[in-house]
N, C-alpha and C positions, 0 to 999 in steps of 0.2 A: 586644432583642438574638435574640429569639425568630424573629423576621421578614427576619432577613438573608435577602436571596437572592445567588444568586452565577449565574457567569457559566462558561460553558466556553471555551477557549480550545487550538484546534489550533496549535502553532509549524513542524510537520510540511513540510518543503521536501523539493525534488527531489533535492538533495544528499544528504538523509538516507538515501534509498532507493537512490540510484545504484546504490553500491558494492555491494550485493544482490542487485542485479537482472545486473548484470555479473557476478558469480560463479554466478549458475544460466545466465547465458548461456555460463560456461564451462565449467559442467557438460553443458549440452547437446553443447557442439560435441567435448569430449572422448566423450561418447556415444557420438557419431555419428562419430566417426575408431575408435571401439571397434568399433561394427558395419559399419564399411566395413573394417576391415584382417581382419573374422572373415570378412566375407563368402565370401571364397575359400574357407574351412574347406569340411569334408564336412557339413557343417548349416549354408547361412545361414538356416534358421528362426530358429535361435540366437542370429543375430546383430540381431535385430528383437524379441526377447525381451529381450535385455540388455540394447536401449535403454529397452522399455518399462519393466524393472525398473529403471533409474537412474533415469528420470524419474518415475516411481510413488515410488520410495525418497524423492525429495529434494524434491519438493513439498511433504509436512507440516513439511521443517524450514524450507522458503521460506517458509509462512505462517506458522510460530512466529515467523520472523525480523521478519516486516511487521506483525505482529499486537504484538508487543513493541515496535518502534520506534513505531508509533503509539499504542500507551500509553504509551511514555517521553515524548513530546509534546502528552501531552492536560495544559493546568492547567485549574484550577479557582481561579478568580479572585471575592473577596467584591466585590460593588457598594454603593457610599456610595450613600444617599439622594437625594443630591444626581444622582447621575449617572442613575437611575433615574427620575428626576421628566424630565432634561434629553432623557432619549429620548423620554418619554412624549408632549412638544411636540413636537418632531419631526414634521411633516406631509409628505409625501413630494408634488413638485410635480404637478401635473394631466398625465398622458400624453397625448402628440399621436393623435388618432385617424387610423389608417390609411384612406387613399385610394390607389385604384385608380386 
């Protein structure tokens, strides 16, 4: 039992991350809309500051959701002795040399 081997498997699909990407695109569009709305104000530099502030403040939350989603989709599976032996016996077919 001390020689138990484990295998990591990632079950993450694009459908798991897609809502998070869409939410962040929504945040970007809202910040750009806010910047364009305030562009006609007396201080247009403030509009660029608002966009930068919103993007910088939302990026840590986006990274946190990506990382936690990834960690939730990593599985650790115990491998049996037979599965380990079967993998060791597999030999890849020889590759065909590239010709010009």
